[in-house]
C-alpha positions in Angstrom: 201.6 -33.0 50.4 198.7 -30.5 50.9 195.2 -31.1 52.3 193.7 -31.7 48.9 196.4 -34.3 48.1 195.8 -36.0 51.4 192.0 -36.2 50.9 192.4 -37.3 47.3 194.8 -40.1 48.3 192.4 -41.1 51.2 189.5 -41.2 48.8 191.4 -43.3 46.3 192.2 -45.8 49.1 188.8 -46.1 50.7 186.8 -45.9 47.4 189.1 -48.0 45.3 191.6 -50.7 45.8 191.0 -51.3 49.5 187.2 -51.8 49.2 187.8 -54.1 46.2 190.4 -56.1 48.2 188.7 -56.1 51.6 185.0 -55.4 51.0 182.8 -52.6 52.3 184.2 -50.9 55.5 181.1 -51.7 57.5 181.5 -55.4 56.8 185.3 -55.5 57.2 185.2 -53.4 60.4 182.3 -55.5 61.7 184.4 -58.6 61.2 187.3 -56.9 63.1 184.9 -56.0 65.9 183.7 -59.6 66.1 187.2 -60.9 66.4 188.2 -58.3 68.9 185.1 -59.1 71.0 185.9 -62.8 70.8 189.5 -62.1 72.0 188.3 -59.9 74.8 185.7 -62.4 75.9 188.3 -65.2 75.9 190.7 -63.3 78.1 187.9 -62.4 80.5 187.5 -58.7 79.7 184.4 -58.6 77.5 182.0 -58.5 80.4 183.4 -55.2 81.7 182.1 -53.1 78.8 179.6 -53.2 75.9 180.6 -55.0 72.7 182.9 -53.2 70.2 181.1 -52.1 67.1 182.3 -51.4 63.5 182.2 -47.7 64.4 184.4 -48.4 67.4 186.9 -50.1 65.1 187.0 -47.0 62.8 187.7 -44.8 65.9 190.4 -47.1 67.3 192.2 -47.5 64.0 192.1 -43.7 63.7 193.6 -43.5 67.3 196.3 -45.9 66.1 197.3 -43.5 63.4 197.1 -40.6 65.9 199.5 -42.5 68.2 201.9 -43.0 65.3 201.7 -39.3 64.4 202.3 -38.4 68.1 205.7 -40.2 68.0 207.1 -37.4 66.0 208.0 -39.8 63.2 204.8 -39.6 61.2 204.8 -40.3 57.5 202.3 -38.8 55.1 200.6 -42.1 54.8 199.5 -41.8 58.5 197.6 -38.7 57.7 196.1 -40.3 54.6 195.0 -43.3 56.6 193.6 -41.2 59.4 191.4 -39.3 56.8 190.3 -42.6 55.4 189.4 -44.1 58.8 187.4 -40.9 59.5 185.5 -41.2 56.3 184.7 -44.9 56.9 183.6 -44.2 60.4 181.4 -41.3 59.3 179.8 -43.5 56.7 179.2 -46.3 59.2 177.7 -43.9 61.7 175.3 -42.3 59.2 174.5 -45.4 57.3 175.3 -43.7 54.0 177.0 -45.3 51.0 
């Protein structure tokens, strides 16, 4: 799979089925952030750092994909998902749609 294929697949994911299934990334990632913050608060860790944001969720999901790639057993989908999370994070940060 070349870089164009990866970007095309990522675009198809984040601009197609996934948004239709899960809603806009800023809303979905915001809900994830709320749940992660609630979890961290309940285990006594939330007070040690600022609340997680939707942008943080995009970054941490990208890091998850990087961790999977780092195992040496990466699949093409890891790279596609990484590109998708980067696109969603960039959109969240800039407020663009």
